[in-house]
gemmi code that builds the backbone of each chain (N, CA, C; Angstrom):
import gemmi

chains = {
    "A": [
        ("ASP", (5.032, -19.319, 2.706), (5.047, -18.293, 3.750), (3.643, -17.728, 3.916)),
        ("ALA", (3.294, -17.359, 5.157), (1.945, -16.886, 5.438), (1.742, -15.447, 5.001)),
        ("GLY", (2.773, -14.762, 4.609), (2.640, -13.354, 4.294), (2.732, -12.530, 5.556)),
        ("VAL", (2.488, -11.234, 5.414), (2.497, -10.336, 6.563), (1.218, -10.574, 7.375)),
        ("ILE", (1.386, -10.727, 8.670), (0.249, -11.016, 9.544), (0.000, -9.818, 10.447)),
        ("GLN", (-1.265, -9.411, 10.503), (-1.626, -8.298, 11.371), (-2.759, -8.726, 12.301)),
        ("SER", (-2.727, -8.164, 13.503), (-3.827, -8.408, 14.430), (-4.029, -7.189, 15.315)),
        ("PRO", (-5.250, -6.933, 15.769), (-6.463, -7.609, 15.308), (-6.849, -7.144, 13.914)),
        ("ARG", (-7.808, -7.768, 13.291), (-8.276, -7.319, 11.976), (-9.246, -6.153, 12.120)),
        ("HIS", (-9.975, -6.154, 13.208), (-10.903, -5.057, 13.496), (-10.762, -4.691, 14.962)),
        ("GLU", (-10.836, -3.396, 15.222), (-10.758, -2.930, 16.601), (-11.717, -1.761, 16.745)),
        ("VAL", (-12.604, -1.876, 17.725), (-13.497, -0.769, 18.044), (-13.211, -0.376, 19.483)),
        ("THR", (-12.953, 0.887, 19.700), (-12.603, 1.327, 21.039), (-13.189, 2.695, 21.303)),
        ("GLU", (-13.214, 3.062, 22.552), (-13.743, 4.379, 22.902), (-12.612, 5.399, 22.986)),
        ("MET", (-12.950, 6.604, 22.699), (-11.991, 7.697, 22.777), (-11.298, 7.673, 24.139)),
        ("GLY", (-9.990, 7.869, 24.101), (-9.218, 7.899, 25.332), (-8.559, 6.584, 25.691)),
        ("GLN", (-9.011, 5.507, 25.045), (-8.429, 4.197, 25.339), (-7.126, 4.001, 24.579)),
        ("GLU", (-6.322, 3.105, 25.103), (-5.077, 2.738, 24.425), (-5.370, 1.636, 23.404)),
        ("VAL", (-4.756, 1.752, 22.250), (-4.920, 0.763, 21.191), (-3.546, 0.256, 20.776)),
        ("THR", (-3.420, -1.046, 20.650), (-2.159, -1.625, 20.183), (-2.420, -2.512, 18.973)),
        ("LEU", (-1.746, -2.184, 17.883), (-1.842, -2.964, 16.657), (-0.557, -3.757, 16.496)),
        ("ARG", (-0.685, -4.967, 15.981), (0.458, -5.869, 15.911), (0.743, -6.310, 14.486)),
        ("CYS", (2.010, -6.585, 14.243), (2.421, -6.983, 12.894), (3.555, -7.987, 12.970)),
        ("LYS", (3.422, -9.030, 12.166), (4.516, -9.989, 11.993), (4.927, -9.934, 10.522)),
        ("PRO", (6.139, -9.467, 10.224), (6.549, -9.372, 8.809), (6.871, -10.742, 8.229)),
        ("ILE", (7.098, -10.755, 6.941), (7.490, -11.988, 6.269), (8.892, -12.376, 6.736)),
        ("SER", (9.073, -13.637, 7.040), (10.353, -14.115, 7.521), (11.461, -13.818, 6.514)),
        ("GLY", (12.554, -13.249, 7.003), (13.670, -12.912, 6.117), (13.661, -11.475, 5.643)),
        ("HIS", (12.528, -10.806, 5.770), (12.468, -9.400, 5.411), (13.075, -8.568, 6.533)),
        ("ASN", (13.817, -7.512, 6.133), (14.466, -6.707, 7.159), (13.949, -5.275, 7.211)),
        ("SER", (12.931, -4.988, 6.406), (12.319, -3.659, 6.430), (10.843, -3.780, 6.728)),
        ("LEU", (10.359, -2.880, 7.580), (8.959, -2.919, 7.970), (8.386, -1.508, 7.940)),
        ("PHE", (7.184, -1.408, 7.421), (6.521, -0.114, 7.236), (5.144, -0.166, 7.889)),
        ("TRP", (4.768, 0.914, 8.558), (3.396, 1.089, 9.022), (2.758, 2.219, 8.198)),
        ("TYR", (1.566, 1.932, 7.671), (0.816, 2.912, 6.887), (-0.564, 3.107, 7.521)),
        ("ARG", (-1.132, 4.271, 7.233), (-2.516, 4.542, 7.599), (-3.267, 4.908, 6.319)),
        ("GLN", (-4.477, 4.383, 6.169), (-5.270, 4.675, 4.982), (-6.613, 5.255, 5.403)),
        ("THR", (-6.911, 6.437, 4.875), (-8.208, 7.065, 5.081), (-8.757, 7.492, 3.732)),
        ("MET", (-10.047, 7.726, 3.701), (-10.674, 8.162, 2.449), (-10.092, 9.514, 2.016)),
        ("MET", (-9.874, 10.390, 2.994), (-9.449, 11.752, 2.660), (-7.994, 11.809, 2.195)),
        ("ARG", (-7.124, 11.023, 2.820), (-5.693, 11.195, 2.593), (-5.031, 10.009, 1.910)),
        ("GLY", (-5.802, 8.953, 1.659), (-5.202, 7.783, 1.015), (-4.217, 7.090, 1.934)),
        ("LEU", (-3.184, 6.504, 1.357), (-2.166, 5.784, 2.120), (-1.066, 6.746, 2.545)),
        ("GLU", (-0.752, 6.733, 3.835), (0.300, 7.582, 4.372), (1.298, 6.705, 5.132)),
        ("LEU", (2.566, 6.936, 4.877), (3.592, 6.223, 5.626), (3.723, 6.845, 7.014)),
        ("LEU", (3.613, 6.004, 8.037), (3.761, 6.496, 9.407), (5.192, 6.352, 9.895)),
        ("ILE", (5.751, 5.145, 9.717), (7.095, 4.887, 10.218), (7.718, 3.742, 9.440)),
        ("TYR", (9.042, 3.799, 9.315), (9.797, 2.787, 8.580), (10.920, 2.273, 9.476)),
        ("PHE", (11.002, 0.954, 9.611), (12.084, 0.298, 10.342), (12.982, -0.453, 9.357)),
        ("ASN", (14.270, -0.396, 9.613), (15.198, -1.240, 8.875), (16.081, -1.964, 9.881)),
        ("ASN", (16.142, -3.278, 9.778), (16.869, -4.082, 10.769), (16.468, -3.721, 12.203)),
        ("ASN", (15.179, -3.575, 12.409), (14.546, -3.323, 13.718), (14.765, -1.915, 14.236)),
        ("VAL", (15.434, -1.079, 13.495), (15.735, 0.281, 13.940), (14.812, 1.262, 13.211)),
        ("PRO", (14.166, 2.170, 13.948), (13.327, 3.167, 13.269), (14.189, 4.132, 12.471)),
        ("ILE", (13.954, 4.197, 11.174), (14.748, 5.040, 10.296), (14.041, 6.363, 10.022)),
        ("ASP", (12.732, 6.286, 9.861), (11.979, 7.479, 9.498), (10.632, 7.423, 10.195)),
        ("ASP", (10.439, 8.304, 11.174), (9.138, 8.366, 11.854), (8.459, 9.709, 11.613)),
        ("SER", (8.854, 10.362, 10.541), (8.322, 11.704, 10.276), (6.828, 11.697, 9.970)),
        ("GLY", (6.303, 10.544, 9.626), (4.878, 10.452, 9.329), (4.005, 10.184, 10.536)),
        ("MET", (4.595, 9.948, 11.671), (3.813, 9.700, 12.887), (3.099, 10.996, 13.253)),
        ("PRO", (1.770, 10.937, 13.358), (1.002, 12.187, 13.488), (1.375, 13.028, 14.700)),
        ("GLU", (1.547, 12.423, 15.818), (1.823, 13.178, 17.040), (2.277, 12.211, 18.121)),
        ("ASP", (2.559, 12.770, 19.298), (3.137, 11.962, 20.369), (2.211, 10.857, 20.849)),
        ("ARG", (0.971, 10.904, 20.475), (0.062, 9.841, 20.911), (0.369, 8.530, 20.199)),
        ("PHE", (1.111, 8.622, 19.112), (1.470, 7.436, 18.333), (2.899, 7.022, 18.662)),
        ("SER", (3.085, 5.729, 18.860), (4.428, 5.200, 19.052), (4.508, 3.826, 18.405)),
        ("ALA", (5.704, 3.471, 17.953), (5.892, 2.165, 17.318), (7.192, 1.561, 17.816)),
        ("LYS", (7.168, 0.240, 17.916), (8.354, -0.477, 18.361), (8.566, -1.697, 17.480)),
        ("MET", (9.807, -2.120, 17.413), (10.130, -3.364, 16.727), (11.183, -4.069, 17.569)),
        ("PRO", (10.781, -4.823, 18.562), (11.732, -5.433, 19.494), (12.586, -6.531, 18.868)),
        ("ASN", (12.086, -7.133, 17.789), (12.883, -8.156, 17.094), (12.427, -8.226, 15.640)),
        ("ALA", (13.098, -9.038, 14.856), (12.855, -9.068, 13.411), (11.494, -9.625, 13.030)),
        ("SER", (10.790, -10.213, 13.982), (9.532, -10.864, 13.617), (8.315, -10.234, 14.266)),
        ("PHE", (8.465, -9.035, 14.838), (7.317, -8.471, 15.532), (7.443, -6.962, 15.637)),
        ("SER", (6.313, -6.298, 15.398), (6.268, -4.851, 15.582), (4.900, -4.467, 16.122)),
        ("THR", (4.874, -3.375, 16.873), (3.606, -2.851, 17.379), (3.483, -1.375, 17.050)),
        ("LEU", (2.254, -0.968, 16.848), (1.912, 0.444, 16.706), (0.887, 0.743, 17.794)),
        ("LYS", (1.221, 1.712, 18.637), (0.358, 2.005, 19.779), (-0.184, 3.423, 19.666)),
        ("ILE", (-1.438, 3.588, 20.013), (-2.055, 4.907, 20.059), (-2.601, 5.092, 21.475)),
        ("GLN", (-2.120, 6.124, 22.134), (-2.527, 6.373, 23.519), (-2.440, 7.870, 23.819)),
        ("PRO", (-3.565, 8.520, 24.104), (-4.940, 8.034, 24.052), (-5.510, 8.133, 22.636)),
        ("SER", (-6.409, 7.258, 22.303), (-6.991, 7.271, 20.959), (-8.059, 8.358, 20.843)),
        ("GLU", (-8.224, 8.846, 19.607), (-9.224, 9.868, 19.315), (-10.021, 9.428, 18.087)),
        ("PRO", (-11.249, 9.942, 17.946), (-12.067, 9.543, 16.784), (-11.366, 9.772, 15.443)),
        ("ARG", (-10.549, 10.793, 15.344), (-9.870, 11.072, 14.057), (-8.792, 10.041, 13.738)),
        ("ASP", (-8.502, 9.153, 14.676), (-7.547, 8.076, 14.399), (-8.215, 6.912, 13.668)),
        ("SER", (-9.514, 6.967, 13.520), (-10.233, 5.899, 12.821), (-9.723, 5.799, 11.386)),
        ("ALA", (-9.282, 4.611, 11.023), (-8.661, 4.399, 9.711), (-8.344, 2.913, 9.586)),
        ("VAL", (-7.792, 2.556, 8.438), (-7.229, 1.212, 8.285), (-5.717, 1.349, 8.364)),
        ("TYR", (-5.121, 0.555, 9.219), (-3.676, 0.596, 9.421), (-3.058, -0.654, 8.789)),
        ("PHE", (-2.130, -0.416, 7.889), (-1.453, -1.511, 7.195), (-0.002, -1.594, 7.631)),
        ("CYS", (0.450, -2.797, 7.746), (1.858, -3.080, 7.933), (2.363, -3.713, 6.636)),
        ("ALA", (3.566, -3.367, 6.236), (4.155, -3.956, 5.034), (5.610, -4.305, 5.329)),
        ("SER", (6.128, -5.287, 4.634), (7.543, -5.615, 4.808), (8.199, -5.831, 3.461)),
        ("SER", (9.501, -5.645, 3.437), (10.272, -5.916, 2.226), (11.644, -6.407, 2.628)),
        ("PHE", (12.396, -6.897, 1.629), (13.703, -7.456, 1.948), (14.705, -6.374, 2.300)),
        ("ASN", (14.616, -5.242, 1.592), (15.675, -4.268, 1.794), (15.176, -2.852, 2.034)),
        ("GLY", (13.972, -2.554, 1.564), (13.440, -1.216, 1.759), (13.791, -0.259, 0.644)),
        ("VAL", (14.887, -0.511, -0.020), (15.262, 0.349, -1.137), (15.574, -0.548, -2.336)),
        ("LEU", (16.192, 0.025, -3.346), (16.652, -0.744, -4.496), (15.525, -1.551, -5.130)),
        ("ARG", (14.397, -0.900, -5.293), (13.280, -1.484, -6.035), (12.727, -2.733, -5.374)),
        ("ASP", (12.928, -2.883, -4.073), (12.361, -4.045, -3.406), (10.878, -3.847, -3.160)),
        ("GLU", (10.139, -4.870, -3.519), (8.696, -4.828, -3.441), (8.239, -4.913, -1.984)),
        ("GLN", (7.301, -4.082, -1.637), (6.709, -4.159, -0.311), (5.487, -5.066, -0.367)),
        ("TYR", (5.368, -5.944, 0.621), (4.219, -6.838, 0.739), (3.374, -6.367, 1.915)),
        ("PHE", (2.095, -6.166, 1.635), (1.209, -5.596, 2.630), (0.452, -6.675, 3.397)),
        ("GLY", (0.197, -6.395, 4.663), (-0.680, -7.241, 5.454), (-2.126, -6.934, 5.157)),
        ("PRO", (-3.045, -7.664, 5.793), (-4.485, -7.480, 5.527), (-5.064, -6.219, 6.142)),
        ("GLY", (-4.313, -5.576, 7.022), (-4.788, -4.336, 7.628), (-5.574, -4.554, 8.905)),
        ("THR", (-5.581, -3.514, 9.730), (-6.427, -3.465, 10.929), (-7.362, -2.270, 10.771)),
        ("ARG", (-8.663, -2.557, 10.793), (-9.644, -1.468, 10.689), (-9.951, -0.973, 12.087)),
        ("LEU", (-9.536, 0.252, 12.379), (-9.717, 0.835, 13.711), (-10.857, 1.841, 13.686)),
        ("THR", (-11.767, 1.671, 14.624), (-12.849, 2.630, 14.816), (-12.783, 3.132, 16.248)),
        ("VAL", (-12.661, 4.441, 16.376), (-12.626, 5.068, 17.700), (-13.906, 5.878, 17.861)),
        ("THR", (-14.704, 5.534, 18.854), (-16.003, 6.209, 19.034), (-15.945, 7.249, 20.153)),
    ],
    "B": [
        ("LYS", (9.612, 17.468, -6.440), (8.757, 16.510, -5.734), (7.981, 15.689, -6.761)),
        ("ASN", (7.992, 14.384, -6.594), (7.304, 13.523, -7.542), (5.805, 13.522, -7.282)),
        ("GLU", (5.050, 13.714, -8.355), (3.602, 13.609, -8.262), (3.182, 12.421, -9.109)),
        ("VAL", (2.285, 11.635, -8.575), (1.806, 10.456, -9.288), (0.321, 10.626, -9.553)),
        ("GLU", (-0.035, 10.548, -10.811), (-1.440, 10.724, -11.185), (-1.956, 9.486, -11.887)),
        ("GLN", (-3.167, 9.121, -11.543), (-3.799, 7.969, -12.177), (-5.036, 8.423, -12.934)),
        ("SER", (-5.310, 7.697, -14.007), (-6.555, 7.940, -14.735), (-7.038, 6.636, -15.344)),
        ("PRO", (-8.346, 6.455, -15.443), (-9.351, 7.346, -14.857), (-9.466, 7.120, -13.353)),
        ("GLN", (-10.220, 7.983, -12.683), (-10.442, 7.786, -11.251), (-11.455, 6.683, -11.009)),
        ("ASN", (-12.445, 6.629, -11.881), (-13.478, 5.602, -11.790), (-13.696, 4.999, -13.167)),
        ("LEU", (-13.975, 3.713, -13.187), (-14.155, 3.025, -14.459), (-15.163, 1.898, -14.282)),
        ("THR", (-16.166, 1.899, -15.131), (-17.142, 0.813, -15.138), (-17.062, 0.111, -16.479)),
        ("ALA", (-16.957, -1.201, -16.461), (-16.810, -1.963, -17.692), (-17.753, -3.164, -17.665)),
        ("GLN", (-18.030, -3.672, -18.832), (-18.810, -4.902, -18.942), (-17.861, -6.093, -18.919)),
        ("GLU", (-18.323, -7.181, -18.378), (-17.512, -8.393, -18.343), (-16.980, -8.712, -19.733)),
        ("GLY", (-15.709, -9.042, -19.802), (-15.091, -9.408, -21.073), (-14.341, -8.272, -21.737)),
        ("GLU", (-14.589, -7.050, -21.307), (-13.918, -5.912, -21.925), (-12.434, -5.850, -21.571)),
        ("PHE", (-11.690, -5.207, -22.442), (-10.268, -4.930, -22.216), (-10.177, -3.593, -21.479)),
        ("ILE", (-9.422, -3.597, -20.381), (-9.361, -2.412, -19.521), (-7.939, -1.890, -19.458)),
        ("THR", (-7.815, -0.575, -19.468), (-6.505, 0.073, -19.300), (-6.601, 1.127, -18.215)),
        ("ILE", (-5.663, 1.066, -17.292), (-5.536, 2.065, -16.237), (-4.160, 2.693, -16.388)),
        ("ASN", (-4.118, 4.007, -16.315), (-2.877, 4.736, -16.573), (-2.310, 5.377, -15.313)),
        ("CYS", (-0.990, 5.471, -15.306), (-0.283, 6.078, -14.179), (0.860, 6.919, -14.733)),
        ("SER", (0.893, 8.187, -14.366), (1.965, 9.077, -14.804), (2.670, 9.657, -13.591)),
        ("TYR", (3.961, 9.842, -13.724), (4.723, 10.415, -12.623), (5.620, 11.506, -13.174)),
        ("SER", (6.057, 12.404, -12.288), (6.679, 13.636, -12.790), (8.200, 13.633, -12.759)),
        ("VAL", (8.812, 12.795, -11.935), (10.276, 12.738, -11.906), (10.727, 11.297, -12.068)),
        ("GLY", (12.014, 11.136, -12.402), (12.535, 9.796, -12.625), (12.415, 8.921, -11.390)),
        ("ILE", (12.138, 7.666, -11.621), (11.969, 6.717, -10.518), (12.817, 5.476, -10.786)),
        ("SER", (12.958, 4.643, -9.780), (13.677, 3.384, -9.969), (12.713, 2.241, -10.247)),
        ("ALA", (11.475, 2.362, -9.784), (10.514, 1.282, -10.011), (9.094, 1.788, -9.774)),
        ("LEU", (8.162, 1.057, -10.352), (6.759, 1.381, -10.155), (6.021, 0.108, -9.733)),
        ("HIS", (5.147, 0.267, -8.746), (4.456, -0.866, -8.160), (2.956, -0.726, -8.419)),
        ("TRP", (2.349, -1.765, -8.919), (0.887, -1.793, -9.071), (0.290, -2.660, -7.964)),
        ("LEU", (-0.709, -2.108, -7.318), (-1.355, -2.768, -6.184), (-2.853, -2.870, -6.444)),
        ("GLN", (-3.470, -3.867, -5.828), (-4.915, -4.068, -5.955), (-5.527, -4.133, -4.560)),
        ("GLN", (-6.648, -3.435, -4.402), (-7.338, -3.468, -3.111), (-8.822, -3.696, -3.348)),
        ("HIS", (-9.317, -4.835, -2.867), (-10.744, -5.106, -2.962), (-11.469, -4.352, -1.861)),
        ("PRO", (-12.765, -4.053, -2.059), (-13.522, -3.299, -1.063), (-13.405, -3.930, 0.318)),
        ("GLY", (-13.013, -3.130, 1.278), (-12.872, -3.627, 2.644), (-11.747, -4.620, 2.829)),
        ("GLY", (-10.895, -4.739, 1.815), (-9.877, -5.774, 1.865), (-8.464, -5.251, 1.984)),
        ("GLY", (-7.559, -6.188, 1.983), (-6.155, -5.842, 2.073), (-5.604, -5.391, 0.737)),
        ("ILE", (-4.326, -5.113, 0.734), (-3.640, -4.625, -0.467), (-2.769, -5.751, -0.999)),
        ("VAL", (-2.975, -6.064, -2.258), (-2.259, -7.162, -2.894), (-1.298, -6.600, -3.929)),
        ("SER", (-0.086, -7.112, -3.917), (0.903, -6.690, -4.903), (0.632, -7.383, -6.227)),
        ("LEU", (0.562, -6.602, -7.298), (0.362, -7.175, -8.620), (1.686, -7.262, -9.380)),
        ("PHE", (2.318, -6.116, -9.580), (3.568, -6.064, -10.328), (4.473, -5.000, -9.732)),
        ("MET", (5.778, -5.256, -9.831), (6.740, -4.190, -9.632), (7.646, -4.208, -10.850)),
        ("LEU", (7.773, -3.080, -11.516), (8.577, -3.080, -12.732), (9.368, -1.803, -12.865)),
        ("SER", (10.515, -1.936, -13.480), (11.382, -0.788, -13.689), (11.606, -0.531, -15.170)),
        ("SER", (11.228, -1.488, -16.002), (11.333, -1.286, -17.443), (10.470, -2.320, -18.145)),
        ("GLY", (10.099, -2.016, -19.381), (9.455, -3.002, -20.224), (8.055, -3.393, -19.805)),
        ("LYS", (7.846, -4.674, -19.710), (6.502, -5.207, -19.581), (6.532, -6.469, -18.728)),
        ("LYS", (5.460, -6.659, -17.945), (5.310, -7.902, -17.187), (3.889, -8.407, -17.380)),
        ("LYS", (3.745, -9.727, -17.353), (2.427, -10.334, -17.574), (2.193, -11.417, -16.543)),
        ("HIS", (0.972, -11.431, -16.010), (0.599, -12.497, -15.085), (-0.870, -12.800, -15.315)),
        ("GLY", (-1.123, -13.929, -15.939), (-2.504, -14.285, -16.232), (-3.124, -13.275, -17.179)),
        ("ARG", (-4.234, -12.688, -16.767), (-4.923, -11.713, -17.616), (-4.420, -10.290, -17.392)),
        ("LEU", (-3.464, -10.123, -16.535), (-2.951, -8.794, -16.226), (-1.616, -8.550, -16.922)),
        ("ILE", (-1.495, -7.348, -17.476), (-0.257, -6.938, -18.135), (0.083, -5.545, -17.636)),
        ("ALA", (1.335, -5.331, -17.266), (1.777, -3.993, -16.872), (2.936, -3.591, -17.765)),
        ("THR", (2.908, -2.343, -18.186), (3.990, -1.801, -19.006), (4.481, -0.514, -18.385)),
        ("ILE", (5.719, -0.165, -18.688), (6.259, 1.102, -18.219), (7.140, 1.689, -19.300)),
        ("ASN", (7.021, 2.994, -19.503), (7.860, 3.729, -20.435), (8.612, 4.766, -19.613)),
        ("ILE", (9.892, 4.486, -19.392), (10.692, 5.339, -18.509), (10.845, 6.743, -19.097)),
        ("GLN", (11.051, 6.815, -20.397), (11.254, 8.132, -21.032), (10.017, 9.011, -20.904)),
        ("GLU", (8.856, 8.387, -21.068), (7.616, 9.161, -21.005), (7.060, 9.254, -19.592)),
        ("LYS", (7.702, 8.589, -18.634), (7.270, 8.609, -17.236), (5.805, 8.172, -17.134)),
        ("HIS", (5.550, 7.008, -17.675), (4.174, 6.537, -17.755), (4.132, 5.019, -17.651)),
        ("SER", (3.117, 4.542, -16.951), (2.900, 3.106, -16.840), (1.423, 2.816, -17.057)),
        ("SER", (1.146, 1.647, -17.599), (-0.235, 1.221, -17.784), (-0.434, -0.167, -17.222)),
        ("LEU", (-1.629, -0.380, -16.708), (-2.058, -1.706, -16.263), (-3.225, -2.108, -17.148)),
        ("HIS", (-3.101, -3.253, -17.801), (-4.157, -3.741, -18.678), (-4.759, -5.010, -18.083)),
        ("ILE", (-6.071, -5.118, -18.219), (-6.761, -6.345, -17.830), (-7.490, -6.860, -19.062)),
        ("THR", (-7.139, -8.053, -19.492), (-7.832, -8.642, -20.637), (-8.977, -9.518, -20.140)),
        ("ALA", (-10.035, -9.597, -20.949), (-11.193, -10.433, -20.610), (-11.629, -10.191, -19.171)),
        ("SER", (-11.977, -8.946, -18.881), (-12.285, -8.563, -17.497), (-13.450, -9.384, -16.934)),
        ("HIS", (-13.409, -9.521, -15.611), (-14.385, -10.342, -14.887), (-14.840, -9.563, -13.670)),
        ("PRO", (-16.082, -9.798, -13.206), (-16.539, -9.066, -12.007), (-15.594, -9.171, -10.809)),
        ("ARG", (-14.868, -10.271, -10.697), (-13.950, -10.378, -9.552), (-12.746, -9.439, -9.676)),
        ("ASP", (-12.585, -8.821, -10.856), (-11.520, -7.816, -11.013), (-11.931, -6.482, -10.393)),
        ("SER", (-13.182, -6.357, -9.984), (-13.653, -5.104, -9.382), (-12.867, -4.828, -8.113)),
        ("ALA", (-12.211, -3.693, -8.099), (-11.313, -3.348, -6.993), (-10.787, -1.934, -7.249)),
        ("VAL", (-10.009, -1.457, -6.302), (-9.261, -0.215, -6.515), (-7.832, -0.604, -6.899)),
        ("TYR", (-7.337, -0.018, -7.960), (-5.980, -0.273, -8.430), (-5.128, 0.963, -8.155)),
        ("ILE", (-4.016, 0.737, -7.480), (-3.163, 1.833, -7.034), (-1.777, 1.660, -7.635)),
        ("CYS", (-1.244, 2.744, -8.189), (0.160, 2.680, -8.596), (0.981, 3.469, -7.574)),
        ("ALA", (2.188, 3.013, -7.349), (3.066, 3.658, -6.379), (4.469, 3.720, -6.968)),
        ("SER", (5.068, 4.901, -6.960), (6.411, 5.044, -7.522), (7.439, 4.977, -6.407)),
        ("LEU", (8.600, 4.473, -6.766), (9.710, 4.353, -5.816), (10.901, 5.060, -6.434)),
        ("GLY", (11.385, 6.116, -5.779), (12.510, 6.864, -6.311), (13.815, 6.122, -6.098)),
        ("SER", (14.846, 6.576, -6.789), (16.151, 5.930, -6.661), (16.686, 6.093, -5.245)),
        ("GLY", (17.149, 5.007, -4.675), (17.775, 5.043, -3.363), (16.860, 5.435, -2.227)),
        ("THR", (15.570, 5.298, -2.420), (14.629, 5.647, -1.367), (13.690, 4.491, -1.090)),
        ("TYR", (13.107, 4.500, 0.086), (12.161, 3.466, 0.479), (10.720, 3.969, 0.396)),
        ("LYS", (10.571, 5.275, 0.127), (9.233, 5.860, 0.222), (8.469, 5.721, -1.078)),
        ("TYR", (7.305, 5.114, -0.974), (6.404, 5.086, -2.106), (5.688, 6.434, -2.202)),
        ("ILE", (5.478, 6.879, -3.422), (4.549, 7.968, -3.692), (3.340, 7.307, -4.342)),
        ("PHE", (2.210, 7.384, -3.675), (1.036, 6.665, -4.148), (0.178, 7.522, -5.065)),
        ("GLY", (-0.370, 6.887, -6.083), (-1.418, 7.525, -6.866), (-2.710, 7.493, -6.070)),
        ("THR", (-3.710, 8.187, -6.581), (-4.987, 8.299, -5.856), (-5.874, 7.081, -6.064)),
        ("GLY", (-5.473, 6.194, -6.953), (-6.255, 4.980, -7.145), (-7.276, 5.094, -8.253)),
        ("THR", (-7.565, 3.984, -8.884), (-8.630, 3.876, -9.893), (-9.622, 2.836, -9.403)),
        ("ARG", (-10.854, 3.283, -9.263), (-11.897, 2.367, -8.783), (-12.546, 1.704, -9.984)),
        ("LEU", (-12.354, 0.400, -10.120), (-12.876, -0.354, -11.261), (-14.058, -1.206, -10.832)),
        ("LYS", (-15.106, -1.135, -11.626), (-16.268, -1.997, -11.407), (-16.549, -2.740, -12.706)),
        ("VAL", (-16.559, -4.045, -12.658), (-16.846, -4.852, -13.831), (-18.204, -5.496, -13.640)),
        ("LEU", (-19.100, -5.207, -14.555), (-20.470, -5.710, -14.455), (-20.634, -7.020, -15.205)),
        ("ALA", (-21.391, -7.918, -14.612), (-21.638, -9.227, -15.256), (-22.591, -9.097, -16.432)),
    ],
}
model = gemmi.Model(1)
for chain_id, residues in chains.items():
    chain = gemmi.Chain(chain_id)
    for i, (resn, *xyz) in enumerate(residues, 1):
        res = gemmi.Residue()
        res.name, res.seqid = resn, gemmi.SeqId(i, " ")
        for name, pos in zip(("N", "CA", "C"), xyz):
            atom = gemmi.Atom()
            atom.name, atom.element = name, gemmi.Element(name[0])
            atom.pos, atom.b_iso = gemmi.Position(*pos), 0.0
            res.add_atom(atom)
        chain.add_residue(res)
    model.add_chain(chain)
structure = gemmi.Structure()
structure.add_model(model)
structure.setup_entities()
């Protein structure tokens, strides 16, 4: 298996632009997580999907952030409009069940820079 | 609320040294996950354990449920082991990791 796939790996955009990050989880996994990593705050959970349904989006910073999972093999995280404080590394992770000690496998991350 | 603490925060070692990184948590958990992140790189899963000990190559992870403590050991350390090591706890019946602050390891040749 190729592991969790994320694209793009790097994104540089100007403030106010829309940014879309993409994730393909490991085949057979039914839980998907979006995280944000910054120097100040470390890893933060943004949103958790189980069987394509958003279960917990309490970590989504504000209405500028939205996430979708239209099917079991694809998810997007969108920021519109982007701001410089959104600059971070965004990780997608997947697991088989999400609970019961199931290991989360992380993608390579998308490094976002908003100027 | 579970708090996860790692020590040390930074560690510099000479190649070949035996390294120990510690992780303590404050409430009972169902499992603990050790992760590795190279500079500018992705996050790699090393171990997930709920009891006892696991070994993979030069890496060994142990957990003591009663003492709420886990350790990650690296034997015969190598410069390629230089990375940030993160422990993350998983509570019973939950999907949310509580992450430690990470230990930045540098192994000198």
